NUSERO-49439 format. One line per field, with one value per residue: residue in one letter; residue number from 1; x, y, z of N, C-alpha, C in turn. Coordinates in nm, 3 decimals. Example, Ala and Ser with C-alpha at 12.3 -4.5 7.8 and 13.67 -1.06 7.14 Angstrom:
pamar: [a s]
kedo: [1 2]
nc1: [1.319 1.285]
nc2: [-0.569 -0.225]
nc3: [0.780 0.708]
cac1: [1.230 1.367]
cac2: [-0.450 -0.106]
cac3: [0.780 0.714]
cc1: [1.320 1.290]
cc2: [-0.330 0.003]
cc3: [0.780 0.787]
***
This chain:
pamar: [m t t e t r i d t g t d e l l c v i r d h v a t i t l n r p e a r n a f s d t l t p a l r s m i k s f g e n p e v g a l l l t g a g t a f c a g g n v k g m g a h r d k k k l e m s y d e k v a d l q e r q r l l t g a l a s v r k p t i a a l p g p a v g a g l a l a l a c d i r l a a q s a f v s t g y v r v a l s g d y g i a w l l t r l v g t s r a r e l m f t g d k v d a a r c e a i g l v n r v v p d d k l q a e a f a l a r s m a e g p t l a l r y i k d n l d e a l q f d f a t a r d h e a e r l v r l t t t a d h k e a v q a f i d k r k p v f r g s]
kedo: [1 2 3 4 5 6 7 8 9 10 11 12 13 14 15 16 17 18 19 20 21 22 23 24 25 26 27 28 29 30 31 32 33 34 35 36 37 38 39 40 41 42 43 44 45 46 47 48 49 50 51 52 53 54 55 56 57 58 59 60 61 62 63 64 65 66 67 68 69 70 71 72 73 74 75 76 77 78 79 80 81 82 83 84 85 86 87 88 89 90 91 92 93 94 95 96 97 98 99 100 101 102 103 104 105 106 107 108 109 110 111 112 113 114 115 116 117 118 119 120 121 122 123 124 125 126 127 128 129 130 131 132 133 134 135 136 137 138 139 140 141 142 143 144 145 146 147 148 149 150 151 152 153 154 155 156 157 158 159 160 161 162 163 164 165 166 167 168 169 170 171 172 173 174 175 176 177 178 179 180 181 182 183 184 185 186 187 188 189 190 191 192 193 194 195 196 197 198 199 200 201 202 203 204 205 206 207 208 209 210 211 212 213 214 215 216 217 218 219 220 221 222 223 224 225 226 227 228 229 230 231 232 233 234 235 236 237 238 239 240 241 242 243 244 245 246 247 248 249 250 251 252 253 254 255 256 257 258 259 260 261 262 263 264 265 266 267 268 269 270 271 272 273 274 275 276]
nc1: [0.763 0.592 0.740 0.703 0.806 0.820 0.835 1.000 0.852 0.874 0.650 0.322 0.125 0.166 0.189 0.399 0.480 0.674 0.610 0.637 0.778 0.626 0.563 0.359 0.189 0.028 -0.192 -0.257 -0.458 -0.731 -0.932 -0.940 -1.008 -0.780 -0.646 -0.390 -0.109 0.120 0.290 0.232 0.261 0.540 0.658 0.537 0.636 0.906 0.896 0.797 1.012 1.212 1.115 1.088 1.350 1.445 1.578 1.465 1.197 0.926 0.683 0.455 0.200 -0.056 -0.273 -0.553 -0.621 -0.905 -1.214 -1.161 -0.964 -0.798 -0.848 -0.727 -0.609 -0.610 -0.893 -1.009 -0.782 -0.691 -0.760 -0.645 -0.388 -0.156 0.116 0.365 0.597 0.530 0.337 0.490 0.620 0.703 0.505 0.636 0.803 0.616 0.501 0.725 0.772 0.537 0.558 0.789 0.707 0.505 0.653 0.801 0.610 0.347 0.485 0.720 0.603 0.479 0.709 0.829 0.979 0.843 0.556 0.272 0.006 -0.311 -0.532 -0.856 -1.040 -1.244 -1.346 -1.159 -1.024 -0.964 -0.630 -0.579 -0.711 -0.550 -0.317 -0.394 -0.441 -0.186 -0.079 -0.025 -0.238 -0.573 -0.778 -1.105 -1.319 -1.662 -1.813 -1.669 -1.590 -1.502 -1.384 -1.301 -1.308 -1.185 -1.309 -1.507 -1.389 -1.305 -1.063 -0.810 -0.675 -0.410 -0.096 -0.081 -0.330 -0.510 -0.370 -0.320 -0.582 -0.700 -0.555 -0.632 -0.918 -1.001 -1.062 -1.324 -1.465 -1.282 -1.297 -1.563 -1.554 -1.370 -1.487 -1.734 -1.692 -1.829 -1.937 -1.830 -1.939 -1.815 -1.892 -1.943 -1.691 -1.545 -1.674 -1.600 -1.333 -1.172 -1.109 -0.966 -1.090 -1.370 -1.442 -1.593 -1.630 -1.515 -1.328 -1.137 -0.866 -0.737 -0.757 -0.624 -0.367 -0.301 -0.289 -0.078 0.128 0.148 0.256 0.492 0.630 0.708 0.917 1.157 1.312 1.191 0.931 0.991 1.078 0.844 0.683 0.822 0.778 0.499 0.470 0.603 0.431 0.251 0.399 0.565 0.586 0.452 0.653 0.895 0.842 0.802 1.054 1.206 1.087 1.179 1.454 1.458 1.341 1.529 1.746 1.644 1.635 1.877 1.884 1.893 1.645 1.475 1.570 1.508 1.229 1.165 1.266 1.104 0.858 0.894 0.934 0.689 0.626 0.607 0.781 1.079 1.185 1.478 1.547 1.744]
nc2: [2.406 2.241 2.116 2.084 1.887 1.900 1.664 1.616 1.443 1.418 1.437 1.580 1.403 1.251 1.322 1.403 1.436 1.495 1.490 1.527 1.286 1.120 0.993 1.106 0.987 1.080 0.983 1.150 1.191 1.287 1.326 1.091 0.908 0.850 0.647 0.416 0.516 0.556 0.745 0.807 0.556 0.460 0.667 0.627 0.374 0.443 0.626 0.468 0.293 0.480 0.609 0.388 0.330 0.556 0.691 0.897 0.872 0.733 0.608 0.520 0.674 0.618 0.761 0.897 1.166 1.385 1.215 0.944 0.645 0.463 0.365 0.155 -0.013 0.153 0.115 0.201 0.243 -0.011 -0.127 0.037 0.016 0.176 0.161 0.082 -0.066 -0.258 -0.399 -0.535 -0.717 -1.054 -1.330 -1.435 -1.221 -1.023 -1.136 -1.143 -0.869 -0.771 -0.915 -0.799 -0.531 -0.568 -0.667 -0.444 -0.272 -0.348 -0.557 -0.435 -0.255 -0.420 -0.520 -0.316 -0.219 -0.077 0.069 0.080 0.259 0.275 0.519 0.543 0.747 0.703 0.491 0.184 -0.010 -0.309 -0.332 -0.112 -0.173 -0.390 -0.249 -0.111 -0.331 -0.428 -0.270 -0.228 -0.147 -0.033 0.248 0.365 0.598 0.673 0.678 0.529 0.250 -0.087 -0.295 -0.593 -0.618 -0.737 -0.955 -0.829 -0.719 -0.936 -1.047 -1.197 -1.107 -0.928 -0.805 -0.941 -0.970 -1.186 -1.347 -1.161 -1.085 -1.329 -1.395 -1.190 -1.178 -1.439 -1.761 -1.819 -1.569 -1.424 -1.559 -1.511 -1.230 -1.208 -1.364 -1.239 -0.961 -0.763 -0.445 -0.346 -0.202 0.042 -0.019 -0.298 -0.382 -0.325 -0.501 -0.755 -0.749 -0.634 -0.366 -0.173 0.030 0.249 0.580 0.910 1.089 1.350 1.338 1.157 1.195 1.334 1.153 0.931 1.035 1.098 0.843 0.733 0.906 0.847 0.595 0.644 0.778 0.579 0.302 0.235 0.001 -0.200 -0.195 -0.276 -0.539 -0.644 -0.640 -0.824 -1.054 -1.080 -1.120 -1.364 -1.526 -1.607 -1.768 -1.963 -2.260 -2.293 -2.340 -2.260 -1.989 -1.894 -1.931 -1.752 -1.514 -1.502 -1.463 -1.208 -1.048 -1.068 -0.938 -0.679 -0.607 -0.497 -0.246 0.116 0.236 0.056 0.075 0.345 0.333 0.180 0.347 0.571 0.465 0.422 0.685 0.788 0.922 1.024 0.823 0.904 0.812 0.710 0.548 0.361]
nc3: [1.461 1.201 0.911 0.558 0.296 -0.043 -0.300 -0.605 -0.854 -1.118 -1.269 -1.293 -1.248 -1.028 -0.695 -0.425 -0.085 0.211 0.547 0.893 0.905 0.750 0.434 0.193 -0.079 -0.363 -0.606 -0.899 -1.110 -1.137 -1.327 -1.462 -1.276 -1.137 -1.273 -1.377 -1.575 -1.853 -1.765 -1.494 -1.358 -1.378 -1.227 -0.981 -0.910 -0.879 -0.663 -0.452 -0.415 -0.350 -0.112 0.049 0.104 0.225 0.512 0.654 0.633 0.795 0.757 0.494 0.308 0.092 -0.144 -0.335 -0.562 -0.561 -0.601 -0.607 -0.551 -0.709 -1.038 -1.160 -1.451 -1.773 -1.932 -2.175 -2.323 -2.371 -2.611 -2.788 -2.881 -2.854 -2.801 -2.996 -2.966 -2.772 -2.910 -3.091 -2.937 -2.839 -2.707 -2.476 -2.413 -2.349 -2.121 -1.946 -1.930 -1.800 -1.560 -1.452 -1.420 -1.232 -1.017 -0.947 -0.856 -0.691 -0.577 -0.481 -0.303 -0.111 -0.005 0.133 0.434 0.629 0.794 0.582 0.445 0.294 0.184 0.094 -0.092 -0.261 -0.534 -0.568 -0.798 -0.983 -1.078 -0.924 -0.688 -0.613 -0.556 -0.323 -0.158 -0.126 0.065 0.421 0.584 0.540 0.501 0.447 0.286 0.359 0.125 -0.052 -0.269 -0.371 -0.639 -0.804 -1.079 -1.310 -1.445 -1.583 -1.800 -1.927 -1.829 -1.614 -1.388 -1.220 -1.086 -0.846 -0.725 -0.667 -0.485 -0.277 -0.206 -0.129 0.103 0.264 0.289 0.282 0.121 0.013 -0.001 -0.154 -0.398 -0.468 -0.502 -0.710 -0.918 -0.966 -0.988 -0.865 -0.728 -0.412 -0.126 0.116 0.379 0.375 0.298 0.529 0.705 0.609 0.641 0.449 0.443 0.709 0.850 0.832 0.757 0.788 0.480 0.473 0.671 0.612 0.503 0.711 0.927 0.823 0.785 1.051 1.163 1.014 1.091 1.365 1.354 1.218 1.411 1.574 1.702 1.476 1.397 1.547 1.439 1.182 1.232 1.343 1.117 0.959 1.116 1.094 0.817 0.792 0.928 0.741 0.584 0.704 0.918 1.255 1.452 1.326 1.264 1.523 1.637 1.486 1.563 1.827 1.788 1.673 1.874 2.082 1.962 1.954 2.221 2.277 2.170 2.145 2.125 2.256 2.518 2.562 2.548 2.772 2.977 2.937 3.003 3.276 3.355 3.300 3.053 2.705 2.476 2.289 1.994 1.813 1.610 1.647]
cac1: [0.675 0.604 0.779 0.659 0.899 0.760 0.931 0.981 0.831 0.893 0.521 0.210 0.031 0.196 0.232 0.459 0.532 0.717 0.579 0.639 0.834 0.530 0.565 0.226 0.195 -0.106 -0.216 -0.319 -0.529 -0.871 -1.020 -0.942 -1.021 -0.643 -0.602 -0.249 -0.073 0.261 0.365 0.210 0.306 0.685 0.688 0.493 0.736 1.027 0.874 0.786 1.149 1.285 1.068 1.116 1.491 1.478 1.575 1.384 1.057 0.890 0.561 0.407 0.056 -0.098 -0.411 -0.583 -0.679 -1.045 -1.310 -1.124 -0.831 -0.731 -0.934 -0.648 -0.564 -0.691 -0.968 -1.024 -0.655 -0.655 -0.776 -0.594 -0.259 -0.075 0.257 0.406 0.700 0.465 0.269 0.590 0.677 0.654 0.429 0.727 0.849 0.505 0.490 0.839 0.752 0.436 0.614 0.882 0.629 0.438 0.755 0.847 0.501 0.290 0.591 0.806 0.524 0.465 0.841 0.873 0.986 0.784 0.411 0.216 -0.138 -0.386 -0.653 -0.942 -1.147 -1.345 -1.325 -1.033 -1.071 -0.864 -0.493 -0.585 -0.743 -0.429 -0.227 -0.441 -0.425 -0.044 -0.047 -0.051 -0.364 -0.657 -0.890 -1.193 -1.427 -1.793 -1.864 -1.579 -1.623 -1.397 -1.426 -1.187 -1.326 -1.120 -1.400 -1.591 -1.316 -1.259 -0.925 -0.804 -0.613 -0.265 -0.037 -0.091 -0.457 -0.571 -0.291 -0.344 -0.723 -0.725 -0.499 -0.698 -1.060 -1.029 -1.083 -1.461 -1.497 -1.195 -1.352 -1.684 -1.519 -1.304 -1.578 -1.846 -1.650 -1.929 -1.896 -1.846 -1.935 -1.719 -1.940 -1.918 -1.545 -1.503 -1.731 -1.528 -1.191 -1.096 -1.052 -0.958 -1.171 -1.446 -1.455 -1.664 -1.551 -1.439 -1.228 -1.049 -0.725 -0.683 -0.744 -0.519 -0.237 -0.275 -0.247 0.056 0.223 0.169 0.346 0.622 0.696 0.739 1.053 1.173 1.358 1.088 0.824 1.042 1.076 0.703 0.636 0.884 0.707 0.365 0.485 0.642 0.316 0.185 0.494 0.633 0.513 0.452 0.781 0.995 0.807 0.822 1.198 1.252 1.040 1.269 1.581 1.439 1.317 1.655 1.824 1.585 1.661 2.005 1.877 1.869 1.501 1.416 1.607 1.431 1.090 1.157 1.284 0.985 0.752 0.924 0.917 0.551 0.629 0.606 0.919 1.129 1.266 1.581 1.571 1.870]
cac2: [2.418 2.129 2.152 1.991 1.884 1.848 1.584 1.622 1.309 1.422 1.449 1.628 1.292 1.191 1.424 1.343 1.526 1.434 1.573 1.449 1.154 1.046 1.022 1.094 0.969 1.103 0.962 1.278 1.196 1.278 1.321 0.951 0.832 0.813 0.524 0.409 0.563 0.535 0.848 0.794 0.429 0.459 0.759 0.562 0.271 0.511 0.686 0.360 0.248 0.587 0.628 0.266 0.330 0.684 0.680 1.007 0.835 0.625 0.543 0.562 0.691 0.627 0.805 0.948 1.300 1.387 1.123 0.805 0.600 0.427 0.283 0.049 0.011 0.236 0.021 0.255 0.231 -0.150 -0.161 0.147 -0.024 0.298 0.132 -0.005 -0.158 -0.372 -0.477 -0.618 -0.814 -1.192 -1.366 -1.446 -1.086 -0.955 -1.194 -1.095 -0.726 -0.755 -0.965 -0.699 -0.416 -0.609 -0.680 -0.312 -0.192 -0.411 -0.636 -0.344 -0.197 -0.521 -0.547 -0.202 -0.262 0.030 0.065 0.142 0.280 0.325 0.594 0.532 0.847 0.656 0.358 0.115 -0.111 -0.384 -0.316 -0.011 -0.247 -0.464 -0.152 -0.090 -0.456 -0.448 -0.191 -0.297 -0.103 0.043 0.328 0.400 0.694 0.607 0.670 0.449 0.109 -0.158 -0.399 -0.656 -0.562 -0.804 -1.039 -0.743 -0.694 -1.069 -1.072 -1.285 -1.045 -0.907 -0.735 -1.023 -0.947 -1.309 -1.384 -1.062 -1.090 -1.455 -1.389 -1.086 -1.204 -1.582 -1.822 -1.810 -1.432 -1.384 -1.616 -1.436 -1.098 -1.222 -1.420 -1.149 -0.825 -0.672 -0.334 -0.375 -0.071 0.055 -0.088 -0.442 -0.399 -0.331 -0.620 -0.875 -0.733 -0.583 -0.241 -0.172 0.133 0.338 0.710 1.007 1.134 1.472 1.313 1.048 1.230 1.369 1.032 0.846 1.095 1.084 0.705 0.716 0.980 0.775 0.483 0.701 0.818 0.458 0.246 0.191 -0.137 -0.288 -0.204 -0.360 -0.679 -0.684 -0.668 -0.951 -1.160 -1.094 -1.181 -1.504 -1.600 -1.661 -1.846 -2.071 -2.331 -2.223 -2.351 -2.178 -1.848 -1.863 -1.921 -1.626 -1.407 -1.497 -1.402 -1.064 -0.981 -1.058 -0.830 -0.550 -0.574 -0.427 -0.119 0.240 0.261 -0.027 0.137 0.468 0.297 0.137 0.464 0.655 0.399 0.450 0.830 0.824 1.020 0.967 0.797 0.968 0.709 0.759 0.450 0.287]
cac3: [1.346 1.109 0.775 0.455 0.183 -0.167 -0.376 -0.751 -0.907 -1.262 -1.336 -1.212 -1.227 -0.899 -0.600 -0.307 0.018 0.337 0.663 1.018 0.871 0.669 0.291 0.134 -0.224 -0.413 -0.748 -0.933 -1.239 -1.096 -1.444 -1.505 -1.150 -1.097 -1.340 -1.412 -1.710 -1.885 -1.693 -1.350 -1.299 -1.352 -1.117 -0.858 -0.878 -0.833 -0.532 -0.354 -0.387 -0.284 0.025 0.124 0.143 0.287 0.658 0.710 0.618 0.886 0.710 0.362 0.295 -0.048 -0.163 -0.467 -0.568 -0.599 -0.540 -0.637 -0.512 -0.835 -1.123 -1.220 -1.587 -1.862 -2.014 -2.311 -2.393 -2.393 -2.751 -2.871 -2.939 -2.867 -2.784 -3.106 -2.917 -2.706 -3.014 -3.159 -2.843 -2.840 -2.586 -2.362 -2.379 -2.282 -1.985 -1.868 -1.908 -1.696 -1.435 -1.401 -1.374 -1.108 -0.912 -0.907 -0.803 -0.571 -0.515 -0.404 -0.195 -0.007 0.052 0.214 0.574 0.710 0.781 0.463 0.463 0.179 0.217 -0.023 -0.093 -0.354 -0.591 -0.592 -0.893 -1.058 -1.028 -0.819 -0.565 -0.577 -0.494 -0.186 -0.082 -0.099 0.183 0.547 0.642 0.449 0.552 0.336 0.306 0.356 -0.012 -0.135 -0.297 -0.443 -0.732 -0.872 -1.213 -1.422 -1.522 -1.666 -1.926 -1.971 -1.788 -1.497 -1.271 -1.222 -0.971 -0.726 -0.657 -0.615 -0.365 -0.171 -0.166 -0.059 0.238 0.341 0.320 0.278 -0.010 -0.038 -0.038 -0.264 -0.522 -0.500 -0.552 -0.840 -1.019 -0.996 -1.018 -0.808 -0.644 -0.269 -0.060 0.225 0.499 0.362 0.299 0.669 0.767 0.568 0.670 0.335 0.495 0.855 0.913 0.745 0.822 0.704 0.365 0.500 0.775 0.569 0.490 0.843 1.009 0.765 0.815 1.194 1.186 0.956 1.174 1.491 1.325 1.181 1.536 1.650 1.694 1.337 1.383 1.603 1.340 1.072 1.276 1.356 0.981 0.922 1.188 1.036 0.685 0.809 0.977 0.622 0.504 0.776 1.023 1.383 1.522 1.258 1.285 1.665 1.660 1.425 1.653 1.943 1.744 1.652 2.001 2.156 1.899 1.990 2.362 2.286 2.099 2.220 2.127 2.363 2.646 2.572 2.575 2.912 3.063 2.923 3.081 3.417 3.377 3.264 2.945 2.572 2.432 2.168 1.930 1.720 1.505 1.671]
cc1: [0.701 0.640 0.735 0.754 0.831 0.869 0.897 0.971 0.854 0.763 0.416 0.109 0.056 0.253 0.286 0.510 0.577 0.688 0.571 0.681 0.735 0.544 0.425 0.238 0.052 -0.112 -0.303 -0.366 -0.678 -0.969 -1.034 -0.953 -0.886 -0.598 -0.453 -0.228 0.075 0.351 0.354 0.277 0.457 0.724 0.650 0.591 0.862 1.011 0.861 0.926 1.225 1.244 1.092 1.259 1.532 1.468 1.493 1.234 1.025 0.766 0.523 0.255 0.021 -0.244 -0.429 -0.645 -0.826 -1.126 -1.284 -0.988 -0.754 -0.821 -0.856 -0.602 -0.661 -0.765 -0.982 -0.897 -0.617 -0.667 -0.715 -0.461 -0.167 0.075 0.302 0.509 0.637 0.392 0.365 0.655 0.620 0.574 0.520 0.778 0.741 0.488 0.602 0.824 0.651 0.488 0.708 0.808 0.555 0.536 0.794 0.735 0.443 0.395 0.680 0.730 0.509 0.598 0.894 0.869 0.943 0.632 0.365 0.064 -0.197 -0.510 -0.738 -1.054 -1.264 -1.303 -1.179 -1.069 -0.952 -0.726 -0.486 -0.623 -0.622 -0.328 -0.265 -0.418 -0.279 0.004 -0.082 -0.192 -0.440 -0.766 -0.973 -1.293 -1.560 -1.846 -1.779 -1.638 -1.503 -1.461 -1.301 -1.190 -1.278 -1.217 -1.486 -1.521 -1.250 -1.110 -0.925 -0.741 -0.464 -0.223 -0.059 -0.225 -0.517 -0.502 -0.323 -0.486 -0.753 -0.674 -0.569 -0.840 -1.096 -1.069 -1.222 -1.496 -1.410 -1.249 -1.479 -1.649 -1.452 -1.400 -1.687 -1.802 -1.745 -1.864 -1.926 -1.832 -1.846 -1.763 -1.915 -1.768 -1.493 -1.551 -1.653 -1.377 -1.108 -1.037 -1.057 -1.057 -1.244 -1.470 -1.534 -1.572 -1.461 -1.333 -1.122 -0.902 -0.663 -0.661 -0.633 -0.382 -0.203 -0.228 -0.106 0.160 0.251 0.264 0.486 0.701 0.742 0.882 1.076 1.210 1.256 0.973 0.866 1.035 0.934 0.649 0.695 0.809 0.570 0.371 0.516 0.527 0.237 0.273 0.545 0.541 0.533 0.589 0.887 0.968 0.833 0.970 1.255 1.208 1.136 1.401 1.568 1.419 1.446 1.744 1.774 1.612 1.791 1.999 1.852 1.719 1.432 1.447 1.528 1.284 1.071 1.169 1.163 0.868 0.771 0.897 0.775 0.546 0.626 0.751 0.953 1.227 1.361 1.611 1.700 1.856]
cc2: [2.303 2.178 2.043 2.001 1.822 1.779 1.592 1.479 1.301 1.436 1.503 1.518 1.220 1.299 1.356 1.451 1.443 1.533 1.485 1.305 1.063 1.089 0.998 1.094 0.980 1.081 1.079 1.282 1.189 1.269 1.179 0.858 0.774 0.679 0.531 0.464 0.537 0.640 0.828 0.669 0.422 0.550 0.698 0.453 0.335 0.566 0.580 0.312 0.353 0.604 0.505 0.264 0.455 0.675 0.790 0.979 0.716 0.549 0.600 0.568 0.711 0.668 0.855 1.085 1.290 1.281 0.977 0.773 0.567 0.331 0.171 0.084 0.096 0.145 0.071 0.238 0.087 -0.190 -0.058 0.114 0.095 0.269 0.032 -0.108 -0.281 -0.460 -0.575 -0.722 -0.954 -1.217 -1.369 -1.310 -1.008 -1.005 -1.140 -0.946 -0.702 -0.803 -0.864 -0.577 -0.446 -0.612 -0.544 -0.223 -0.259 -0.498 -0.551 -0.286 -0.295 -0.549 -0.432 -0.243 -0.151 0.016 0.140 0.146 0.331 0.396 0.603 0.637 0.806 0.523 0.313 -0.007 -0.179 -0.373 -0.208 -0.073 -0.327 -0.373 -0.128 -0.213 -0.483 -0.364 -0.270 -0.270 -0.020 0.117 0.370 0.506 0.620 0.588 0.582 0.311 0.046 -0.257 -0.461 -0.619 -0.645 -0.883 -0.956 -0.704 -0.823 -1.092 -1.144 -1.223 -1.031 -0.834 -0.808 -1.016 -1.073 -1.354 -1.291 -1.072 -1.216 -1.451 -1.286 -1.123 -1.351 -1.630 -1.797 -1.669 -1.383 -1.436 -1.544 -1.301 -1.105 -1.268 -1.322 -1.012 -0.722 -0.556 -0.369 -0.243 -0.075 -0.023 -0.238 -0.470 -0.410 -0.459 -0.747 -0.863 -0.683 -0.446 -0.245 -0.079 0.214 0.467 0.804 1.062 1.253 1.454 1.211 1.086 1.263 1.245 0.941 0.903 1.080 0.942 0.682 0.786 0.907 0.657 0.532 0.745 0.697 0.412 0.176 0.044 -0.235 -0.305 -0.290 -0.507 -0.731 -0.721 -0.799 -1.068 -1.186 -1.158 -1.330 -1.589 -1.664 -1.758 -1.971 -2.143 -2.258 -2.225 -2.261 -2.029 -1.806 -1.846 -1.791 -1.506 -1.389 -1.429 -1.251 -0.991 -0.964 -0.950 -0.694 -0.510 -0.496 -0.287 -0.001 0.269 0.179 0.035 0.266 0.437 0.256 0.257 0.556 0.597 0.430 0.596 0.878 0.938 0.948 0.942 0.873 0.872 0.770 0.660 0.373 0.204]
cc3: [1.249 0.970 0.679 0.338 0.063 -0.249 -0.524 -0.805 -1.057 -1.340 -1.240 -1.184 -1.094 -0.808 -0.475 -0.212 0.137 0.449 0.786 0.993 0.800 0.524 0.236 -0.018 -0.277 -0.564 -0.796 -1.078 -1.211 -1.212 -1.498 -1.385 -1.108 -1.154 -1.370 -1.553 -1.731 -1.820 -1.542 -1.293 -1.280 -1.237 -0.984 -0.815 -0.819 -0.692 -0.423 -0.315 -0.308 -0.138 0.111 0.177 0.221 0.440 0.726 0.702 0.707 0.845 0.575 0.363 0.149 -0.055 -0.305 -0.460 -0.608 -0.527 -0.576 -0.577 -0.640 -0.912 -1.193 -1.360 -1.667 -1.960 -2.157 -2.392 -2.426 -2.539 -2.845 -2.939 -2.960 -2.867 -2.891 -3.060 -2.853 -2.806 -3.081 -3.068 -2.866 -2.712 -2.464 -2.318 -2.307 -2.139 -1.897 -1.835 -1.797 -1.561 -1.370 -1.348 -1.245 -0.991 -0.857 -0.852 -0.677 -0.501 -0.428 -0.285 -0.079 0.063 0.137 0.362 0.669 0.699 0.656 0.478 0.333 0.230 0.091 -0.017 -0.182 -0.413 -0.597 -0.674 -0.961 -0.996 -0.921 -0.685 -0.520 -0.508 -0.348 -0.101 -0.046 0.019 0.309 0.600 0.540 0.527 0.431 0.377 0.295 0.215 -0.103 -0.164 -0.367 -0.539 -0.793 -1.020 -1.330 -1.509 -1.617 -1.796 -1.975 -1.946 -1.652 -1.373 -1.285 -1.095 -0.838 -0.656 -0.598 -0.486 -0.249 -0.117 -0.086 0.084 0.326 0.382 0.315 0.139 -0.066 -0.084 -0.154 -0.397 -0.565 -0.563 -0.689 -0.948 -1.060 -1.042 -0.961 -0.734 -0.498 -0.195 0.064 0.348 0.491 0.359 0.442 0.735 0.731 0.587 0.554 0.365 0.647 0.921 0.805 0.821 0.732 0.596 0.400 0.608 0.732 0.571 0.625 0.928 0.956 0.796 0.963 1.227 1.133 1.043 1.305 1.470 1.289 1.303 1.618 1.634 1.561 1.324 1.437 1.504 1.221 1.110 1.296 1.218 0.929 0.988 1.126 0.898 0.698 0.863 0.862 0.545 0.574 0.874 1.156 1.450 1.459 1.281 1.428 1.696 1.602 1.508 1.770 1.906 1.733 1.784 2.080 2.096 1.945 2.135 2.379 2.224 2.193 2.230 2.237 2.499 2.669 2.607 2.721 3.005 3.057 3.001 3.230 3.450 3.350 3.161 2.811 2.528 2.304 2.103 1.825 1.607 1.522 1.798]
***
């Protein structure tokens, strides 16, 4: 029987459960389209770090409650000046503060050495889109859409969105999406490679979880090395990346998981990986 472990995030604005070695993280502010808040965002940063380091978690699944993924920042709050401490910060202090918050959110998510999946039940906008882009794979409901959104509030972007978007859909499309801030429906997102798969709204969560579970059941170290190889494909020249691939593959040939995979192939059965 499958057991589900609920994790105390310290707030009802973020729900987390672990089931079948999948950590599902749900942004839970449906009344605000799951926009970031001073309560939700610190909890999200904490959970990403915790699950990234938890050996019992094989994959992370991020989603939003209700009919949105994440609307990004709270636009109404941008002019409210609620945080007196931030008002008193110097320019350099504000820059350092944002850089640190970015590093601990999309930076930490992109650095997780496990498969990460975003399931978009609805809009992903601004920093919420950056959050989805920082995941390895994105599934979208048919009714979902995305928008960079920044130009509409006279801002330029944060949380690494320009870098992530450019590498995902290419320079020309990234510039179009950033300059216009247009809404892009799920079908076009799939056509340009912004999401991997579009599924019926009522099947999104089941399909996303099934995909995450299939990865969580995989060989942990091999998946980590595959992710390293894929990241280096964007950073290094062919020869360097190829040499690093060789080093990792040779290390994996000595693991118990590799031996189990080979034996399972011979026995015509599903392998059972132990992460060693």
